[in-house]
C-alpha positions, -999 to +999 in steps of 0.1 A: +263+372-059+226+366-054+219+378-090+245+354-105+232+324-084+196+331-093+204+329-130+221+295-126+258+305-127+284+292-102+301+319-081+335+317-065+342+344-039+339+371-028+377+374-025+387+405-005+415+424-021+438+448-002+422+480+011+435+512-005+438+540+020+442+576+009+452+600+038+448+638+036+463+663+061+446+697+061+454+729+080+426+738+105+432+775+100+445+792+068+467+819+085+477+809+121+484+777+140+505+758+115+509+729+139+471+724+142+459+700+115+431+676+107+436+642+092+411+626+069+412+592+051+392+575+024+392+537+024+385+518-008+374+482-002+376+459-033+361+424-037+366+400-065+338+377-077+346+350-101+315+338-120+321+303-135+301+293-166+280+325-170+249+323-192+236+351-214+208+357-188+235+361-161+253+388-181+221+407-189+210+406-152+244+420-141+243+448-166+208+459-154+217+457-117+208+488-096+235+497-071+236+522-043+257+554-045+295+548-040+294+512-053+310+505-087+310+473-106+333+464-135+324+434-156+351+416-177+343+388-201 
């Protein structure tokens, strides 16, 4: 959001989308104790940013943006 605002574009959002939850059930022991299990889950949070009137400078800045691991950005024009 800050990158888009810095280049002069108007930003609407972030709009939170529904969280996708993947649940996994794993046996604790491979041979015995069938009833003993561990449960893990992965939560995927999505946000939608709508950039109104983007300039060419805005698009270039978003393409070169450095993000931390686990964060993905998809840009649609």
